[in-house]
VOTI-705678 format. One record per residue (C-alpha): x, y, z negated; residue in three letters. Coordinates in steps of 0.1 Angstrom, whole numbers, padded with zeros to 4 digits, always signed. Example, Ala and Ser with C-alpha at 12.3 -4.5 7.8 and 13.67 -1.06 7.14 Angstrom:
<sites>
+0123-0045-0078Ala
+0137-0011-0071Ser
</sites>
This chain:
<sites>
-0444-1341-0082Met
-0451-1340-0119Asp
-0489-1345-0126Met
-0490-1317-0151Ala
-0475-1293-0126Leu
-0500-1305-0099Thr
-0529-1298-0123Ser
-0516-1263-0130Arg
-0512-1255-0093Leu
-0548-1265-0086Ala
-0562-1238-0108Leu
-0579-1209-0090Ala
-0565-1174-0096Val
-0591-1148-0106Glu
-0594-1119-0082Pro
-0588-1094-0110Gln
-0556-1112-0120Ala
-0544-1113-0084Met
-0551-1076-0080Arg
-0532-1067-0112Ala
-0502-1088-0102Ala
-0501-1074-0067Met
-0502-1039-0081Ala
-0467-1045-0095Cys
-0454-1047-0059Phe
-0449-1012-0046Ala
-0458-1007-0009Thr
-0457-0980+0017Gly
-0489-0964+0027Val
-0501-0965+0063Thr
-0530-0954+0084Ile
-0538-0978+0112Val
-0556-0962+0142Thr
-0573-0973+0174Thr
-0601-0961+0197Leu
-0637-0972+0197Asp
-0655-0983+0230Ile
-0664-0946+0236Asn
-0627-0935+0232Gly
-0633-0919+0198His
-0604-0922+0173Pro
-0609-0946+0144Ile
-0585-0951+0115Gly
-0582-0962+0080Leu
-0557-0963+0051Thr
-0539-0996+0048Val
-0511-1008+0025Asn
-0511-1044+0036Ser
-0485-1038+0063Phe
-0453-1058+0069Asn
-0426-1065+0094Ser
-0427-1101+0108Val
-0399-1103+0134Ser
-0373-1081+0151Leu
-0371-1102+0183Glu
-0397-1100+0195Pro
-0408-1070+0175Ala
-0438-1080+0155Leu
-0457-1065+0125Val
-0488-1075+0106Leu
-0515-1058+0087Trp
-0548-1070+0072Ser
-0584-1057+0071Leu
-0612-1068+0049Ala
-0638-1088+0067Arg
-0664-1065+0050Ser
-0649-1034+0066Ser
-0671-1014+0090Asp
-0640-1009+0111Ser
-0634-1046+0117Leu
-0655-1048+0149Pro
-0637-1018+0164Val
-0602-1032+0157Phe
-0613-1067+0169Ala
-0626-1053+0202Ala
-0596-1031+0210Asn
-0563-1049+0215Thr
-0542-1017+0210Val
-0535-1000+0177Phe
-0509-0978+0160Ala
-0495-0981+0124Val
-0485-0947+0110Asn
-0464-0948+0078Ile
-0473-0918+0057Leu
-0449-0892+0045Ala
-0447-0883+0008Ala
-0465-0851+0015Asp
-0495-0868+0033Gln
-0514-0880+0002Leu
-0544-0859+0012Asp
-0544-0877+0046Leu
-0542-0910+0028Cys
-0574-0902+0007His
-0592-0888+0038Gln
-0587-0920+0057Phe
-0596-0941+0027Ala
-0629-0923+0023Ser
-0663-0931+0038Lys
-0664-0898+0055Thr
-0679-0899+0090Ala
-0651-0881+0109Asp
-0618-0891+0092Arg
-0599-0873+0120Phe
-0614-0839+0112Ala
-0585-0814+0110Gly
-0559-0841+0117Val
-0531-0834+0141Asp
-0524-0864+0163Trp
-0512-0872+0198Thr
-0523-0900+0221Pro
-0499-0929+0222Gly
-0501-0960+0243Leu
-0536-0963+0259His
-0546-0931+0240Gly
-0543-0946+0205Val
-0538-0919+0179Pro
-0503-0914+0166Val
-0504-0891+0135Leu
-0482-0861+0134Ser
-0459-0859+0104Gly
-0457-0896+0098Ser
-0424-0911+0087Val
-0426-0938+0114Ala
-0452-0951+0138Ser
-0455-0984+0156Phe
-0476-0986+0188Glu
-0488-1022+0192Cys
-0510-1046+0210Thr
-0527-1074+0191Thr
-0508-1106+0196Ala
-0530-1127+0173Gln
-0558-1124+0148Arg
-0558-1149+0119Ile
-0585-1156+0093Ala
-0570-1150+0059Gly
-0596-1155+0032Gly
-0617-1124+0028Asp
-0594-1105+0053His
-0585-1107+0090Glu
-0548-1105+0096Ile
-0537-1086+0127Phe
-0503-1097+0142Leu
-0491-1069+0165Gly
-0465-1069+0192His
-0447-1036+0189Val
-0442-1017+0222His
-0429-0983+0209Arg
-0416-0969+0176Val
-0408-0935+0163Ser
-0388-0928+0131Val
-0380-0896+0111Thr
-0359-0891+0080Asp
-0388-0878+0060Thr
-0394-0893+0025Pro
-0422-0919+0026Ala
-0454-0922+0004Leu
-0454-0953-0018Phe
-0482-0969-0039Tyr
-0476-0992-0069Gly
-0492-0999-0103Gln
-0521-0977-0093Gly
-0501-0946-0086Lys
-0487-0928-0056Phe
-0452-0915-0054Gly
-0420-0913-0034Gln
-0388-0933-0037Leu
-0363-0920-0062Asn
-0329-0936-0056Pro
-0316-0957-0085Ala
</sites>
């Protein structure tokens, strides 16, 4: 390998530059849910969600190690990923907030092992944790998908610091 190229590759990327570059990649918006040890619903807004494999069905998402929710998700091996519909922006903000009861006024049904599946979502994935992986300042959750549901409702997207919905080209 060229020494000049090797030197350039060794440079560290500033967090602000990484954030700005990643903002150019539009993502769907999800709420990941589980239950705490007392059976109370827990959830948070996540856009770091991705498909990993079709056979077996695997997905991944990541959670900041500094998140108050990390111990709950680490302790419970069952979770649901709910892809938000374009009309669920308020729900996105509610689950991204520091409010004590993010589920206040939220319509949901119990999925596998009672894990909340949010009504009105575009799709949901009910999973068990297959593996947790250290990923820098985040914990990556690899989930084995046991059940999915899908609608034809337009999805909520986030990119370049804005929310929107897909407009076909």
